[in-house]
Structure formats: structure tokens, C-alpha cells
C-alpha positions in Angstrom: 81.6 113.8 128.1 82.3 113.3 124.4 82.1 115.9 121.6 80.6 115.4 118.2 79.7 117.1 114.9 76.7 116.4 112.8 76.1 117.8 109.3 72.9 118.8 107.6 72.1 120.7 104.5 70.3 123.8 105.7 67.7 123.5 102.9 66.8 120.1 104.3 67.1 120.7 108.1 68.7 123.8 109.4 69.9 125.0 112.8 67.0 127.5 112.9 64.6 124.6 112.3 66.2 122.7 115.2 65.7 125.7 117.4 62.1 126.1 116.3 61.3 122.4 116.8 63.2 122.3 120.2 64.1 118.7 119.5 64.8 116.5 116.5 65.1 112.8 115.7 68.5 112.6 114.0 67.7 109.8 111.6 68.3 108.8 108.0 72.0 108.2 108.5 73.0 105.5 106.0 76.8 105.2 106.5 78.2 102.5 108.8 80.8 104.8 110.3 78.3 107.6 111.0 75.9 105.0 112.4 78.5 103.7 114.7 79.3 107.2 115.9 75.5 107.8 116.6 75.6 104.6 118.7 78.5 106.0 120.8 76.7 109.2 121.7 75.7 109.6 125.3 72.9 111.7 126.8 74.1 115.3 127.3 77.1 115.0 124.9 77.6 118.2 123.0 77.4 118.3 119.3 78.5 121.0 116.8 75.8 121.6 114.1 77.4 122.1 110.7 75.5 123.4 107.6 76.8 121.4 104.7 76.8 122.3 101.0 75.2 125.7 101.6 77.1 127.9 104.1 79.6 125.2 104.9 80.0 126.4 108.5 79.5 125.3 112.1 76.6 127.4 113.4 75.5 126.0 116.7 75.8 123.5 119.5 73.2 120.8 120.1 72.9 118.4 123.0 72.1 114.6 122.8 68.7 114.3 124.4 68.2 110.6 123.8 70.8 108.0 123.1 70.8 105.7 120.1 67.7 103.7 119.3 66.4 102.0 116.1 65.9 104.4 113.3 62.1 104.6 113.0 62.3 105.2 109.2 64.3 102.1 108.5 63.5 98.4 108.6 67.2 97.4 108.9 70.0 97.9 111.4 70.2 101.7 111.4 70.1 104.1 114.4 68.9 107.5 115.4 69.4 109.8 118.4 67.4 112.8 119.6 69.1 116.2 119.6 68.0 119.4 121.1 69.5 122.9 120.6 71.9 124.1 123.2 73.5 127.3 122.0 73.9 129.3 118.8 77.5 130.2 118.1 78.3 133.9 118.5 80.1 133.7 115.2 79.7 130.9 112.7 83.0 129.1 111.9 83.4 128.5 108.1 85.1 125.4 106.7 87.6 127.7 105.0 88.7 129.0 108.5 88.9 125.5 109.8 91.1 124.3 106.9 93.6 127.2 107.6 93.8 126.6 111.4 96.9 124.7 112.5 95.1 123.2 115.5 92.3 121.8 113.3 94.3 119.9 110.6 93.2 116.5 111.9 89.5 117.3 112.5 87.2 114.8 110.9 85.5 117.6 108.9 88.7 117.8 106.8 90.0 114.2 107.0 86.6 112.4 106.5 84.6 115.1 104.8 81.8 112.8 103.6 81.0 111.5 107.1 77.8 113.1 108.5 78.4 112.2 112.2 81.9 112.4 113.6 83.7 112.6 116.9 85.5 115.9 117.8 88.5 115.9 120.1 88.4 118.1 123.2 91.3 120.2 121.7 89.3 120.7 118.5 86.1 121.4 120.4 87.7 124.2 122.4 89.5 125.6 119.4 86.3 125.9 117.4 84.7 127.6 120.4 87.5 130.1 120.4 87.1 130.8 116.7 83.4 131.2 117.2 84.0 133.6 120.1 81.6 131.5 122.1 81.9 130.4 125.8 79.8 127.6 127.2 
């Protein structure tokens, strides 16, 4: 299993909206690096859901429900995946906390802050869960 992080502005699409909808097409990604990451996602991979711009915190865990397929809103070579909510974090993990944590200094959220879909190492995954006081 691989671990990922996706970013969304909560005013555009929030964690609560994902929970309400029970599933979402994760489309509209227009960065080649993020697109390539979408294409590497496998069914049942776990995904941190990060609220960007407002909140700037990891708030939940989603699961890949459907692997990459052509983005239905794009006539070109872009991809989408389907995500479903898995678990809300007991405590959201703000970017400010992540930046201060020695174990998270290489996390993509800091190193590649503009990337909207990124891999998360197993060490980083478990450390964020510790900070969130959340068990799977």
C-alpha cells in the first residue's frame, strides 16, 4: 500500500463535502507531477486530505476507490481518481505543526508546497497519525 496527500481549498471542496457525498471524482489536476502521482495511486491506497489556503491542515483520511482514468472534464491527457472518505482525524494537523516536526522536514507538503497530489512516506504517514492522535 502507498500513502498520499491531496490538497483542496475548503471553500471549493472540503472534507465535510467528501463525507456528505460519500465519493468524489478527484479531477481538475493540471500539473504534470500531480497527474503522474494520480496515475500511481492504487485502489485502497490511503490519502491524507489537506485543506489548503484556509485552515492549512490535514483533516481526514480518504481511500482510493477507483484507480486513474481519463479526466472527464478534460479533452487532453489528464487523469482523475475516485476518492471516498475513510476516517476523520481526531485532531487536525496544521501546517505550522508539520513544519516544526523533525520527522516531517522532507514531507512534500513543505518541499513541494504547490503540488496538489503527492506521495507520503510510511514514516511521515505514521508521524502525522501520531500528531493527529488517530489510530487506523
